[in-house]
Backbone and ligand atoms as CSV (ligand in chain L), in Angstrom:
chain,resi,resn,atom,element,x,y,z
A,1,MET,N,N,-99.982,-25.242,-110.651
A,1,MET,CA,C,-98.703,-26.125,-110.753
A,1,MET,C,C,-97.907,-25.620,-112.172
A,2,SER,N,N,-98.894,-24.762,-112.987
A,2,SER,CA,C,-98.120,-24.234,-114.112
A,2,SER,C,C,-96.785,-23.280,-113.987
A,3,ASN,N,N,-96.662,-22.768,-112.559
A,3,ASN,CA,C,-95.436,-22.062,-112.340
A,3,ASN,C,C,-94.353,-22.744,-111.758
A,4,LEU,N,N,-94.466,-24.055,-111.954
A,4,LEU,CA,C,-93.175,-24.810,-111.470
A,4,LEU,C,C,-92.335,-24.684,-112.553
A,5,THR,N,N,-90.921,-24.596,-112.009
A,5,THR,CA,C,-89.691,-24.489,-112.694
A,5,THR,C,C,-88.815,-25.684,-112.426
A,6,VAL,N,N,-88.081,-26.031,-113.250
A,6,VAL,CA,C,-87.333,-27.413,-113.188
A,6,VAL,C,C,-86.247,-27.082,-111.831
A,7,GLN,N,N,-86.474,-28.149,-111.028
A,7,GLN,CA,C,-85.468,-28.226,-109.910
A,7,GLN,C,C,-85.150,-29.658,-109.446
A,8,ASP,N,N,-84.325,-29.975,-108.564
A,8,ASP,CA,C,-83.984,-31.182,-107.989
A,8,ASP,C,C,-85.229,-31.702,-107.540
A,9,GLY,N,N,-85.534,-33.055,-107.790
A,9,GLY,CA,C,-86.913,-33.759,-107.070
A,9,GLY,C,C,-87.976,-33.662,-107.872
A,10,GLN,N,N,-87.767,-33.064,-109.181
A,10,GLN,CA,C,-88.987,-33.121,-109.964
A,10,GLN,C,C,-88.756,-34.104,-111.165
A,11,VAL,N,N,-90.100,-34.418,-111.728
A,11,VAL,CA,C,-89.914,-35.227,-112.702
A,11,VAL,C,C,-90.287,-34.468,-113.982
A,12,VAL,N,N,-89.373,-34.519,-114.976
A,12,VAL,CA,C,-89.627,-33.527,-116.242
A,12,VAL,C,C,-89.710,-34.607,-117.284
A,13,SER,N,N,-90.549,-33.966,-118.210
A,13,SER,CA,C,-90.776,-34.547,-119.587
A,13,SER,C,C,-90.255,-33.503,-120.509
A,14,MET,N,N,-89.566,-34.162,-121.484
A,14,MET,CA,C,-88.775,-33.189,-122.391
A,14,MET,C,C,-88.989,-33.687,-123.783
A,15,GLU,N,N,-89.183,-32.841,-124.634
A,15,GLU,CA,C,-88.935,-33.259,-126.060
A,15,GLU,C,C,-87.605,-32.840,-126.325
A,16,TYR,N,N,-86.954,-33.615,-127.459
A,16,TYR,CA,C,-85.478,-33.317,-127.642
A,16,TYR,C,C,-85.211,-33.804,-129.105
A,17,THR,N,N,-84.221,-33.025,-129.792
A,17,THR,CA,C,-83.502,-33.542,-130.874
A,17,THR,C,C,-82.100,-33.425,-130.574
A,18,LEU,N,N,-81.290,-34.474,-130.895
A,18,LEU,CA,C,-79.943,-34.362,-130.683
A,18,LEU,C,C,-79.170,-34.258,-132.137
A,19,HIS,N,N,-78.278,-33.281,-132.074
A,19,HIS,CA,C,-77.342,-33.005,-133.274
A,19,HIS,C,C,-76.239,-33.520,-132.942
A,20,VAL,N,N,-75.266,-34.139,-133.986
A,20,VAL,CA,C,-73.925,-34.487,-133.682
A,20,VAL,C,C,-73.142,-34.247,-135.035
A,21,ASP,N,N,-72.327,-33.440,-135.190
A,21,ASP,CA,C,-71.517,-33.218,-136.496
A,21,ASP,C,C,-72.528,-32.804,-137.645
A,22,GLY,N,N,-73.619,-31.899,-136.993
A,22,GLY,CA,C,-74.534,-31.402,-137.888
A,22,GLY,C,C,-75.606,-32.393,-138.561
A,23,GLU,N,N,-75.791,-33.707,-138.066
A,23,GLU,CA,C,-76.611,-34.692,-138.319
A,23,GLU,C,C,-77.528,-34.836,-136.979
A,24,ILE,N,N,-78.941,-34.991,-137.329
A,24,ILE,CA,C,-79.818,-35.555,-136.217
A,24,ILE,C,C,-79.496,-36.941,-136.085
A,25,ILE,N,N,-79.163,-37.227,-134.967
A,25,ILE,CA,C,-78.870,-38.859,-134.491
A,25,ILE,C,C,-79.854,-39.264,-133.579
A,26,ASP,N,N,-80.694,-38.553,-132.961
A,26,ASP,CA,C,-81.633,-39.168,-132.104
A,26,ASP,C,C,-82.793,-38.016,-131.831
A,27,SER,N,N,-84.031,-38.379,-131.542
A,27,SER,CA,C,-85.075,-37.418,-131.432
A,27,SER,C,C,-86.240,-38.127,-130.784
A,28,SER,N,N,-87.029,-37.194,-129.897
A,28,SER,CA,C,-88.093,-37.819,-129.371
A,28,SER,C,C,-89.556,-37.867,-130.431
A,29,ASP,N,N,-89.214,-37.078,-131.416
A,29,ASP,CA,C,-90.220,-36.964,-132.466
A,29,ASP,C,C,-90.816,-38.291,-132.733
A,30,GLY,N,N,-92.322,-38.300,-132.806
A,30,GLY,CA,C,-92.916,-39.394,-133.052
A,30,GLY,C,C,-92.623,-40.669,-131.973
A,31,HIS,N,N,-92.204,-40.156,-130.771
A,31,HIS,CA,C,-91.929,-41.035,-129.583
A,31,HIS,C,C,-92.742,-40.234,-128.345
A,32,GLU,N,N,-92.710,-40.885,-127.219
A,32,GLU,CA,C,-93.188,-40.293,-126.044
A,32,GLU,C,C,-91.863,-39.239,-125.609
A,33,PRO,N,N,-92.203,-38.163,-125.073
A,33,PRO,CA,C,-91.236,-37.522,-124.591
A,33,PRO,C,C,-90.393,-38.141,-123.580
A,34,LEU,N,N,-89.099,-37.866,-123.366
A,34,LEU,CA,C,-88.161,-38.442,-122.243
A,34,LEU,C,C,-88.492,-37.909,-120.987
A,35,GLU,N,N,-88.790,-38.708,-120.016
A,35,GLU,CA,C,-89.008,-38.559,-118.669
A,35,GLU,C,C,-88.005,-38.954,-117.778
A,36,PHE,N,N,-87.690,-37.975,-116.767
A,36,PHE,CA,C,-86.669,-38.448,-115.980
A,36,PHE,C,C,-86.898,-37.515,-114.679
A,37,LEU,N,N,-85.972,-38.147,-113.632
A,37,LEU,CA,C,-86.100,-37.320,-112.384
A,37,LEU,C,C,-84.844,-36.490,-112.196
A,38,GLN,N,N,-84.999,-35.043,-112.231
A,38,GLN,CA,C,-84.060,-33.959,-112.293
A,38,GLN,C,C,-83.186,-34.244,-111.057
A,39,GLY,N,N,-81.859,-34.234,-111.170
A,39,GLY,CA,C,-81.005,-34.060,-109.960
A,39,GLY,C,C,-80.611,-35.701,-109.869
A,40,ALA,N,N,-80.863,-36.459,-110.418
A,40,ALA,CA,C,-80.797,-38.018,-110.118
A,40,ALA,C,C,-79.588,-38.609,-110.903
A,41,GLY,N,N,-79.044,-37.738,-112.064
A,41,GLY,CA,C,-78.155,-38.469,-112.914
A,41,GLY,C,C,-78.723,-39.380,-113.769
A,42,ASN,N,N,-80.037,-39.043,-114.045
A,42,ASN,CA,C,-80.671,-39.996,-115.250
A,42,ASN,C,C,-80.387,-39.547,-116.648
A,43,ILE,N,N,-79.815,-38.334,-116.638
A,43,ILE,CA,C,-79.504,-38.157,-118.277
A,43,ILE,C,C,-78.156,-37.373,-117.921
A,44,ILE,N,N,-77.461,-37.064,-119.061
A,44,ILE,CA,C,-76.084,-36.740,-119.143
A,44,ILE,C,C,-75.797,-35.281,-118.428
A,45,PRO,N,N,-74.902,-35.187,-117.656
A,45,PRO,CA,C,-74.841,-34.003,-116.508
A,45,PRO,C,C,-74.814,-32.774,-117.281
A,46,GLY,N,N,-74.211,-32.430,-118.299
A,46,GLY,CA,C,-74.280,-31.326,-119.122
A,46,GLY,C,C,-75.621,-30.865,-119.797
A,47,LEU,N,N,-76.338,-31.844,-119.861
A,47,LEU,CA,C,-77.832,-31.544,-120.235
A,47,LEU,C,C,-78.576,-31.094,-118.987
A,48,GLU,N,N,-78.388,-31.932,-117.914
A,48,GLU,CA,C,-79.330,-31.762,-116.689
A,48,GLU,C,C,-78.942,-30.415,-115.932
A,49,ASP,N,N,-77.619,-29.990,-116.101
A,49,ASP,CA,C,-77.398,-28.581,-115.334
A,49,ASP,C,C,-77.932,-27.579,-116.210
A,50,GLU,N,N,-78.225,-27.734,-117.373
A,50,GLU,CA,C,-78.921,-26.385,-118.183
A,50,GLU,C,C,-80.512,-26.410,-117.979
A,51,LEU,N,N,-81.127,-27.360,-117.358
A,51,LEU,CA,C,-82.546,-27.441,-117.238
A,51,LEU,C,C,-83.026,-26.632,-115.989
A,52,TYR,N,N,-82.176,-26.328,-115.010
A,52,TYR,CA,C,-82.617,-25.706,-113.745
A,52,TYR,C,C,-83.245,-24.536,-114.065
A,53,GLY,N,N,-84.322,-24.172,-113.471
A,53,GLY,CA,C,-85.151,-22.902,-113.679
A,53,GLY,C,C,-86.099,-22.689,-114.917
A,54,MET,N,N,-85.927,-23.881,-115.960
A,54,MET,CA,C,-86.639,-23.864,-117.015
A,54,MET,C,C,-88.070,-23.915,-116.584
A,55,SER,N,N,-89.077,-23.408,-117.447
A,55,SER,CA,C,-90.479,-23.638,-117.182
A,55,SER,C,C,-91.279,-24.341,-118.384
A,56,LEU,N,N,-92.449,-24.805,-117.828
A,56,LEU,CA,C,-93.156,-25.718,-118.764
A,56,LEU,C,C,-93.482,-24.919,-120.333
A,57,GLY,N,N,-93.188,-25.524,-121.300
A,57,GLY,CA,C,-93.228,-25.150,-122.576
A,57,GLY,C,C,-92.050,-24.335,-123.020
A,58,GLU,N,N,-91.281,-24.113,-122.197
A,58,GLU,CA,C,-89.814,-23.488,-122.521
A,58,GLU,C,C,-89.012,-24.444,-123.364
A,59,THR,N,N,-88.571,-23.427,-124.490
A,59,THR,CA,C,-87.513,-24.331,-125.413
A,59,THR,C,C,-86.059,-23.907,-125.262
A,60,LYS,N,N,-84.957,-24.398,-125.597
A,60,LYS,CA,C,-83.718,-24.111,-125.382
A,60,LYS,C,C,-82.512,-24.840,-126.374
A,61,ASN,N,N,-81.753,-24.207,-126.746
A,61,ASN,CA,C,-80.591,-25.048,-127.476
A,61,ASN,C,C,-79.398,-25.132,-126.557
A,62,VAL,N,N,-79.044,-26.370,-126.266
A,62,VAL,CA,C,-78.053,-26.684,-125.316
A,62,VAL,C,C,-76.815,-27.376,-126.085
A,63,VAL,N,N,-75.626,-26.631,-125.875
A,63,VAL,CA,C,-74.543,-27.285,-126.497
A,63,VAL,C,C,-73.621,-27.932,-125.381
A,64,VAL,N,N,-73.369,-29.172,-125.430
A,64,VAL,CA,C,-72.716,-29.991,-124.384
A,64,VAL,C,C,-71.336,-30.391,-124.854
A,65,ALA,N,N,-70.328,-30.104,-124.171
A,65,ALA,CA,C,-68.890,-30.464,-124.591
A,65,ALA,C,C,-68.862,-32.049,-124.344
A,66,ALA,N,N,-67.864,-32.693,-124.862
A,66,ALA,CA,C,-67.702,-33.947,-124.987
A,66,ALA,C,C,-67.783,-34.442,-123.459
A,67,GLU,N,N,-66.732,-33.522,-122.737
A,67,GLU,CA,C,-66.578,-34.079,-121.212
A,67,GLU,C,C,-67.725,-33.914,-120.397
A,68,GLU,N,N,-68.692,-33.323,-120.642
A,68,GLU,CA,C,-69.924,-33.235,-119.838
A,68,GLU,C,C,-71.096,-34.169,-120.665
A,69,GLY,N,N,-70.588,-34.780,-121.820
A,69,GLY,CA,C,-71.617,-35.608,-122.396
A,69,GLY,C,C,-71.157,-37.056,-122.161
A,70,TYR,N,N,-70.511,-37.637,-123.226
A,70,TYR,CA,C,-70.150,-39.004,-123.171
A,70,TYR,C,C,-68.788,-39.297,-122.955
A,71,GLY,N,N,-68.150,-38.211,-122.728
A,71,GLY,CA,C,-66.536,-38.182,-122.180
A,71,GLY,C,C,-65.904,-37.965,-123.285
A,72,GLU,N,N,-64.416,-37.780,-123.100
A,72,GLU,CA,C,-63.439,-37.706,-124.198
A,72,GLU,C,C,-63.185,-39.049,-124.533
A,73,LEU,N,N,-62.645,-39.155,-125.709
A,73,LEU,CA,C,-62.032,-40.436,-126.290
A,73,LEU,C,C,-61.050,-40.988,-125.356
A,74,ASP,N,N,-61.192,-42.228,-124.889
A,74,ASP,CA,C,-60.265,-42.761,-124.012
A,74,ASP,C,C,-59.151,-43.622,-124.937
A,75,PRO,N,N,-57.854,-43.196,-124.907
A,75,PRO,CA,C,-56.806,-43.718,-125.865
A,75,PRO,C,C,-56.868,-45.217,-125.513
A,76,ASP,N,N,-56.909,-45.410,-124.400
A,76,ASP,CA,C,-56.933,-46.906,-123.844
A,76,ASP,C,C,-57.885,-47.948,-124.344
A,77,ALA,N,N,-59.008,-47.146,-124.868
A,77,ALA,CA,C,-60.040,-48.271,-125.211
A,77,ALA,C,C,-60.008,-48.587,-126.669
A,78,PHE,N,N,-58.781,-48.548,-127.102
A,78,PHE,CA,C,-58.502,-49.003,-128.345
A,78,PHE,C,C,-57.538,-50.194,-128.203
A,79,ILE,N,N,-58.105,-51.349,-128.827
A,79,ILE,CA,C,-57.358,-52.678,-128.532
A,79,ILE,C,C,-57.220,-53.469,-129.833
A,80,ASP,N,N,-55.882,-53.886,-130.101
A,80,ASP,CA,C,-55.528,-54.497,-131.418
A,80,ASP,C,C,-55.718,-55.974,-131.253
A,81,VAL,N,N,-56.422,-56.489,-132.058
A,81,VAL,CA,C,-56.753,-58.013,-132.068
A,81,VAL,C,C,-56.303,-58.802,-133.327
A,82,PRO,N,N,-55.718,-59.906,-133.267
A,82,PRO,CA,C,-55.281,-60.755,-134.517
A,82,PRO,C,C,-56.547,-60.882,-135.185
A,83,ALA,N,N,-56.810,-60.772,-136.644
A,83,ALA,CA,C,-57.754,-61.101,-137.341
A,83,ALA,C,C,-58.253,-62.625,-137.294
A,84,ASP,N,N,-57.155,-63.438,-137.156
A,84,ASP,CA,C,-57.807,-64.790,-137.004
A,84,ASP,C,C,-58.453,-65.301,-135.750
A,85,GLN,N,N,-58.738,-64.113,-134.614
A,85,GLN,CA,C,-59.329,-64.403,-133.672
A,85,GLN,C,C,-60.918,-64.004,-133.792
A,86,PHE,N,N,-61.283,-63.457,-134.900
A,86,PHE,CA,C,-62.768,-63.272,-135.212
A,86,PHE,C,C,-63.403,-64.385,-135.867
A,87,PRO,N,N,-64.694,-64.592,-135.455
A,87,PRO,CA,C,-65.327,-65.745,-136.081
A,87,PRO,C,C,-65.443,-65.419,-137.619
A,88,PRO,N,N,-65.557,-66.213,-138.510
A,88,PRO,CA,C,-65.442,-66.002,-139.913
A,88,PRO,C,C,-66.790,-65.452,-140.427
A,89,GLU,N,N,-67.906,-65.442,-139.597
A,89,GLU,CA,C,-69.117,-64.896,-140.034
A,89,GLU,C,C,-69.257,-63.323,-140.087
A,90,ILE,N,N,-68.030,-62.773,-139.096
A,90,ILE,CA,C,-68.044,-61.272,-138.987
A,90,ILE,C,C,-67.188,-60.685,-140.044
A,91,PRO,N,N,-68.099,-59.802,-140.929
A,91,PRO,CA,C,-67.352,-58.894,-141.670
A,91,PRO,C,C,-66.137,-58.155,-141.429
A,92,LEU,N,N,-65.013,-58.248,-141.862
A,92,LEU,CA,C,-63.956,-57.472,-141.167
A,92,LEU,C,C,-63.784,-56.093,-142.056
A,93,GLU,N,N,-64.642,-55.379,-141.704
A,93,GLU,CA,C,-64.797,-53.895,-142.312
A,93,GLU,C,C,-64.852,-52.662,-141.174
A,94,VAL,N,N,-64.194,-51.559,-141.444
A,94,VAL,CA,C,-64.139,-50.535,-140.748
A,94,VAL,C,C,-65.544,-50.015,-140.432
A,95,GLY,N,N,-65.975,-49.795,-139.046
A,95,GLY,CA,C,-67.277,-49.281,-138.837
A,95,GLY,C,C,-68.097,-50.473,-138.234
A,96,ILE,N,N,-67.969,-51.649,-138.658
A,96,ILE,CA,C,-68.753,-52.799,-138.188
A,96,ILE,C,C,-68.735,-52.716,-136.554
A,97,GLU,N,N,-69.932,-53.009,-136.028
A,97,GLU,CA,C,-70.231,-52.996,-134.790
A,97,GLU,C,C,-70.270,-54.442,-134.287
A,98,LEU,N,N,-69.690,-54.872,-133.258
A,98,LEU,CA,C,-69.853,-56.365,-132.774
A,98,LEU,C,C,-69.840,-56.146,-131.231
A,99,GLN,N,N,-70.145,-57.540,-130.825
A,99,GLN,CA,C,-70.317,-57.615,-129.322
A,99,GLN,C,C,-69.253,-58.649,-129.029
A,100,VAL,N,N,-68.427,-58.191,-127.706
A,100,VAL,CA,C,-67.176,-58.811,-127.411
A,100,VAL,C,C,-67.441,-59.243,-126.055
A,101,HIS,N,N,-66.933,-60.307,-125.699
A,101,HIS,CA,C,-67.029,-60.526,-124.090
A,101,HIS,C,C,-65.778,-60.443,-123.521
A,102,ASP,N,N,-65.677,-60.005,-122.352
A,102,ASP,CA,C,-64.499,-59.888,-121.466
A,102,ASP,C,C,-64.320,-61.163,-120.927
A,103,GLU,N,N,-63.014,-61.059,-120.193
A,103,GLU,CA,C,-62.772,-62.339,-119.397
A,103,GLU,C,C,-63.535,-62.896,-118.321
A,104,ASN,N,N,-64.699,-61.961,-117.923
A,104,ASN,CA,C,-65.705,-62.161,-117.016
A,104,ASN,C,C,-66.908,-62.723,-117.652
A,105,GLY,N,N,-66.927,-62.678,-118.858
A,105,GLY,CA,C,-68.211,-63.046,-119.870
A,105,GLY,C,C,-69.046,-61.870,-120.088
A,106,GLN,N,N,-68.563,-60.618,-119.592
A,106,GLN,CA,C,-69.346,-59.439,-119.513
A,106,GLN,C,C,-69.282,-58.906,-121.176
A,107,ALA,N,N,-70.400,-58.755,-121.748
A,107,ALA,CA,C,-70.631,-58.360,-123.007
A,107,ALA,C,C,-70.319,-56.800,-123.269
A,108,MET,N,N,-69.519,-56.430,-124.009
A,108,MET,CA,C,-69.242,-54.970,-124.574
A,108,MET,C,C,-69.401,-54.880,-125.955
A,109,MET,N,N,-69.898,-53.536,-126.311
A,109,MET,CA,C,-69.778,-53.118,-127.721
A,109,MET,C,C,-68.731,-52.803,-128.222
A,110,ALA,N,N,-68.341,-52.856,-129.420
A,110,ALA,CA,C,-66.934,-52.471,-129.809
A,110,ALA,C,C,-67.241,-52.248,-131.396
A,111,ARG,N,N,-66.361,-51.344,-131.915
A,111,ARG,CA,C,-66.425,-51.110,-133.494
A,111,ARG,C,C,-65.097,-51.277,-133.910
A,112,ILE,N,N,-65.055,-51.737,-135.188
A,112,ILE,CA,C,-63.802,-51.972,-135.928
A,112,ILE,C,C,-63.446,-50.447,-136.410
A,113,ASP,N,N,-62.176,-49.881,-135.832
A,113,ASP,CA,C,-61.800,-48.704,-136.086
A,113,ASP,C,C,-60.662,-48.847,-137.200
A,114,GLN,N,N,-59.988,-49.654,-137.382
A,114,GLN,CA,C,-58.667,-49.944,-138.285
A,114,GLN,C,C,-58.441,-51.126,-138.666
A,115,ILE,N,N,-58.134,-51.466,-139.824
A,115,ILE,CA,C,-57.667,-52.677,-140.252
A,115,ILE,C,C,-56.143,-52.521,-140.731
A,116,ASN,N,N,-55.212,-53.185,-140.016
A,116,ASN,CA,C,-53.851,-53.156,-140.207
A,116,ASN,C,C,-53.261,-54.364,-140.572
A,117,GLY,N,N,-53.437,-54.777,-141.822
A,117,GLY,CA,C,-53.204,-56.251,-142.264
A,117,GLY,C,C,-53.798,-57.166,-141.611
A,118,GLU,N,N,-53.038,-58.005,-140.742
A,118,GLU,CA,C,-53.773,-59.060,-140.026
A,118,GLU,C,C,-54.257,-58.515,-138.544
A,119,SER,N,N,-53.842,-57.424,-138.346
A,119,SER,CA,C,-54.290,-56.627,-137.099
A,119,SER,C,C,-55.497,-55.863,-137.107
A,120,ILE,N,N,-56.589,-56.099,-136.191
A,120,ILE,CA,C,-57.791,-55.434,-136.207
A,120,ILE,C,C,-57.795,-54.572,-135.058
A,121,ARG,N,N,-58.027,-53.122,-135.182
A,121,ARG,CA,C,-58.099,-52.376,-134.025
A,121,ARG,C,C,-59.609,-52.151,-133.564
A,122,LEU,N,N,-59.929,-52.483,-132.497
A,122,LEU,CA,C,-61.207,-52.412,-131.941
A,122,LEU,C,C,-61.344,-51.214,-131.169
A,123,ASP,N,N,-62.489,-50.430,-131.059
A,123,ASP,CA,C,-62.591,-49.160,-130.426
A,123,ASP,C,C,-63.699,-49.346,-129.422
A,124,PHE,N,N,-63.553,-49.522,-128.147
A,124,PHE,CA,C,-64.680,-49.757,-127.134
A,124,PHE,C,C,-65.105,-48.405,-126.772
A,125,ASN,N,N,-64.840,-47.438,-126.959
A,125,ASN,CA,C,-65.294,-45.981,-126.567
A,125,ASN,C,C,-66.971,-46.184,-126.943
A,126,HIS,N,N,-67.619,-45.200,-126.125
A,126,HIS,CA,C,-69.112,-45.135,-126.436
A,126,HIS,C,C,-69.195,-44.347,-127.894
A,127,PRO,N,N,-70.133,-44.636,-128.653
A,127,PRO,CA,C,-69.900,-44.183,-129.971
A,127,PRO,C,C,-70.118,-42.453,-130.169
A,128,LEU,N,N,-70.612,-41.701,-129.079
A,128,LEU,CA,C,-70.612,-40.387,-128.763
A,128,LEU,C,C,-69.592,-39.931,-128.146
A,129,ALA,N,N,-68.428,-40.590,-127.530
A,129,ALA,CA,C,-67.399,-40.236,-126.774
A,129,ALA,C,C,-66.718,-39.183,-127.714
A,130,GLY,N,N,-66.095,-38.090,-127.187
A,130,GLY,CA,C,-65.387,-37.066,-127.951
A,130,GLY,C,C,-66.139,-36.173,-128.832
A,131,LYS,N,N,-67.541,-36.474,-128.916
A,131,LYS,CA,C,-68.435,-35.521,-129.667
A,131,LYS,C,C,-68.994,-34.372,-128.878
A,132,GLU,N,N,-69.056,-33.282,-129.565
A,132,GLU,CA,C,-69.879,-32.208,-129.027
A,132,GLU,C,C,-71.525,-32.534,-129.270
A,133,LEU,N,N,-72.369,-32.358,-128.481
A,133,LEU,CA,C,-73.683,-32.771,-128.301
A,133,LEU,C,C,-74.613,-31.313,-128.343
A,134,VAL,N,N,-75.397,-31.373,-129.538
A,134,VAL,CA,C,-76.302,-30.112,-129.523
A,134,VAL,C,C,-77.743,-30.541,-129.577
A,135,PHE,N,N,-78.322,-30.067,-128.542
A,135,PHE,CA,C,-79.746,-30.536,-128.323
A,135,PHE,C,C,-80.745,-29.568,-128.287
A,136,ASP,N,N,-81.753,-29.536,-129.171
A,136,ASP,CA,C,-82.915,-28.766,-129.143
A,136,ASP,C,C,-84.059,-29.351,-128.253
A,137,ILE,N,N,-84.169,-28.631,-127.221
A,137,ILE,CA,C,-85.208,-29.277,-126.064
A,137,ILE,C,C,-86.346,-28.563,-125.826
A,138,LYS,N,N,-87.454,-28.949,-125.462
A,138,LYS,CA,C,-88.583,-28.401,-125.018
A,138,LYS,C,C,-89.231,-28.951,-123.604
A,139,ILE,N,N,-89.491,-28.188,-122.749
A,139,ILE,CA,C,-89.982,-28.875,-121.392
A,139,ILE,C,C,-91.457,-28.991,-121.723
A,140,VAL,N,N,-91.951,-30.370,-121.585
A,140,VAL,CA,C,-93.418,-30.553,-121.912
A,140,VAL,C,C,-94.120,-31.088,-120.495
A,141,GLY,N,N,-93.558,-31.098,-119.548
A,141,GLY,CA,C,-94.141,-31.589,-118.398
A,141,GLY,C,C,-93.019,-31.346,-117.081
A,142,VAL,N,N,-93.637,-31.035,-116.041
A,142,VAL,CA,C,-92.777,-30.672,-114.793
A,142,VAL,C,C,-93.744,-31.114,-113.648
A,143,ARG,N,N,-93.413,-31.793,-112.740
A,143,ARG,CA,C,-94.314,-32.295,-111.601
A,143,ARG,C,C,-93.469,-32.563,-110.432
A,144,ASP,N,N,-94.001,-32.521,-109.225
A,144,ASP,CA,C,-93.275,-33.123,-108.061
A,144,ASP,C,C,-93.064,-34.695,-108.228
A,145,ALA,N,N,-91.895,-35.207,-107.787
A,145,ALA,CA,C,-91.812,-36.434,-107.827
A,145,ALA,C,C,-92.276,-37.157,-106.459
A,146,THR,N,N,-92.898,-38.325,-106.606
A,146,THR,CA,C,-93.452,-38.973,-105.444
A,146,THR,C,C,-92.405,-39.559,-104.539
A,147,GLU,N,N,-92.710,-39.845,-103.296
A,147,GLU,CA,C,-91.617,-40.512,-102.492
A,147,GLU,C,C,-90.999,-41.392,-102.889
A,148,GLU,N,N,-91.800,-42.454,-103.519
A,148,GLU,CA,C,-91.267,-43.518,-104.003
A,148,GLU,C,C,-90.205,-43.271,-105.238
A,149,GLU,N,N,-90.434,-42.374,-106.207
A,149,GLU,CA,C,-89.559,-42.115,-107.324
A,149,GLU,C,C,-88.393,-41.459,-106.530
A,150,LEU,N,N,-88.633,-40.661,-105.407
A,150,LEU,CA,C,-87.279,-40.046,-104.686
A,150,LEU,C,C,-86.357,-41.240,-104.384
A,151,GLU,N,N,-87.087,-42.135,-103.647
A,151,GLU,CA,C,-86.280,-43.100,-103.191
A,151,GLU,C,C,-85.637,-44.080,-103.860
A,152,HIS,N,N,-86.386,-44.274,-105.297
A,152,HIS,CA,C,-85.771,-44.962,-106.152
A,152,HIS,C,C,-84.783,-44.307,-107.175
A,153,GLY,N,N,-84.694,-43.100,-107.190
A,153,GLY,CA,C,-83.947,-42.180,-107.937
A,153,GLY,C,C,-84.344,-42.415,-109.400
A,154,HIS,N,N,-85.412,-42.499,-109.775
A,154,HIS,CA,C,-85.854,-42.382,-111.206
A,154,HIS,C,C,-87.522,-42.184,-111.166
A,155,SER,N,N,-87.975,-41.890,-112.269
A,155,SER,CA,C,-89.467,-41.605,-112.485
A,155,SER,C,C,-90.141,-42.916,-112.807
A,156,HIS,N,N,-91.352,-42.772,-112.399
A,156,HIS,CA,C,-92.204,-44.158,-112.530
A,156,HIS,C,C,-93.475,-43.388,-113.694
A,157,ASN,N,N,-93.779,-44.241,-114.682
A,157,ASN,CA,C,-94.781,-44.235,-115.335
A,157,ASN,C,C,-95.592,-45.330,-116.019
A,158,GLU,N,N,-96.498,-45.350,-116.694
A,158,GLU,CA,C,-97.117,-46.678,-117.253
A,158,GLU,C,C,-96.242,-47.375,-118.030
A,159,HIS,N,N,-94.945,-46.847,-118.526
A,159,HIS,CA,C,-94.162,-47.722,-119.257
A,159,HIS,C,C,-92.914,-48.083,-118.673
A,160,HIS,N,N,-92.851,-47.766,-117.182
A,160,HIS,CA,C,-91.778,-48.114,-116.482
A,160,HIS,C,C,-92.326,-48.985,-115.344
A,161,HIS,N,N,-92.325,-50.225,-115.318
A,161,HIS,CA,C,-92.643,-51.178,-114.236
A,161,HIS,C,C,-91.562,-52.027,-113.808
A,162,HIS,N,N,-91.479,-52.007,-112.506
A,162,HIS,CA,C,-90.258,-53.055,-111.987
A,162,HIS,C,C,-90.815,-53.633,-110.533
A,163,GLU,N,N,-89.849,-54.520,-110.302
A,163,GLU,CA,C,-90.022,-55.334,-109.075
A,163,GLU,C,C,-90.040,-54.485,-107.705
L,1,ZN,ZN,ZN,-88.633,-47.278,-109.106
């Protein structure tokens, strides 16, 4: 099994550190490695594409452009809301994250992007939209997926139980 390289239909375990704008913003250090089914879109496409052919123990530095990561900033995802529509307990400061419900009651995360007098500009983009992602990765496990995993489109392990 040690000659396995990453291809579609395999369950991959990966250690990773994610750098954005020169800062470490996420890492598997001190956690379980990230486990996913290759080829099933479980991870961002720009990273998944770079894993094909990697072998157990191999490391790689992967730079993912914004459009292959969390997407470009969507200019339509900025919305101006009058300040008096915010509950008084919410501090109106740039960078504050808040949960907003749309007309269907769906919860969405937004950040206060700008304060223009009585008008508050909310940014509904993913916090990593428009950002180049730099990953340091190491493949720490590769195995064939089970029939059930292939059917479900994700990996199963002791941490992942579902109906
Ligand atoms: Zn499943």
